[in-house]
N, C-alpha and C positions, 0 to 999 in steps of 0.2 A: 455110560453104562451100555452094555451090549448083550444080546441074547443070541443063541444059535439061529442062523437063518431059517425062516419058516416056522418058528416056534415062539410062543408066548407062554411064560410060566402059567401053569394051570390049564393050558389049552392043548388039544391034540394037534390040530393042523388048521390052516386057513387057505383060502384062495386069494389070488391077486385082486379079484373083485371085492372080496371081503376087506382086504387091506385098504384099497382105494376108498371104499364106502366109509370105513372107520376113520380114515384121515380126513376126508372131505367133511364129514359130519362133526369133526373136532375143531375145525377152523373157527376163529372168531376175531373180533377186533383185538382181543387180549393176547392172541398168538401172532399178530401181525408185526412185522418189523416197524419200529417207530417212524422211520422216514417215509414209509408207505401208507401210514395211517390216514393221511388226508384223502387218499384215493381209494381206501378200503370202504366197501359197503356190501350189504347183503346180496346185491346183484352181481358182485364181483368178489366173492369170498376168498379166491385164490390170491388176491393182491397181497403182496408182502409176506407170503407164506413159504416161499421157495427154499430158503436156507433151513428152516426148522423142519419142513416136510422132507427134504433130502436126508437130513440127519435121522429122522424117525424111520424112514424107509431103509436106511443103512443099518439101523439097529435091528430091524425086523428081517431083512433079506440079504444083508451083506452087500458085496459089490463095491463099486467105486463112486466117489462123489465127483461130480463134474461141474465146472464153473465156466460160464461164458460171460461176455460183456453185453450190456444193454446200451444201444446207441440210439440217439435221436439226432437227426440232421448230421450224421457222421461223427458225432462227439459222444464219448462214453459218459453215461450218466449214472450207471449202476452196474451191478453184477447179477447174474441169474444162476441158480443152482438146480441140478437134477441128478439122476442116478444112471449108472451104466453097470450092466451085469455081465458075467462071463458069456462069451459068444457074441457080444456086441449089442445086446438088447438095451435100449435106452428107455427110461421111464421118467416122464416129466408131468407130474400131476398138477403143476401150476402154470402150464404153458398158456392158458387162456387169460391170464391176468393182464396182459399187455395191451396198451392202446395201439391203434394202427401205426402210429409214427415211431413206436418203440421196436427196434430190431435187435434180436439176439444174435451175436456173432461169436465165432470161435467155440472151442470146447477143450478145456484143459483139465486133466485129472488132478484132483487136489487130495493130498493126504489128510485123513481125518485128524483133527487136533486131539491130543490126549485129554484135554479138558475143554469144555465149551465155556467160553467167556462171553462173547458177544451173543446176545439173544438167549442167554441161558434160561431166564425165567419163561420166556415164550416157548422155547424148546421143551423144557420140562413139563409145562402145562399141556402142550400138544401131545407129547409122548404119553403122559398120564391118561389123557382123554382117549387117545387112540387105543392104548392097551386095554382100557376099560371097555371100550366099544367092541373090541375083538373078543374079550372074555365074556361079554353078555350073551 
């Protein structure tokens, strides 16, 4: 599901600060990628939220989805997602989730899938909470 960039149904407009606050306040263990759940805690709520967060930001603001690789000791252990907007501005609301030995490399623009399969429940929950926070 997508809405015009910068608009939420029933809402006039919002700032990037409003969007960031709404998304960050909507994260929880129940919106975390299952493989990251062992490292998720309230002190690091961004852990495991990158894919769903990038999709929700894409719903709200458009732009591109970007994926990089997470490396530990030179070996890929995962992927990391964030957003890129026209003009080259990149927004990564989950950048602080990584441990010091985890290094994100590369940046490839990924076409948004027509249907969300992986992390669908987590994405829908984060989206619902974020939109509710923006409408409040």
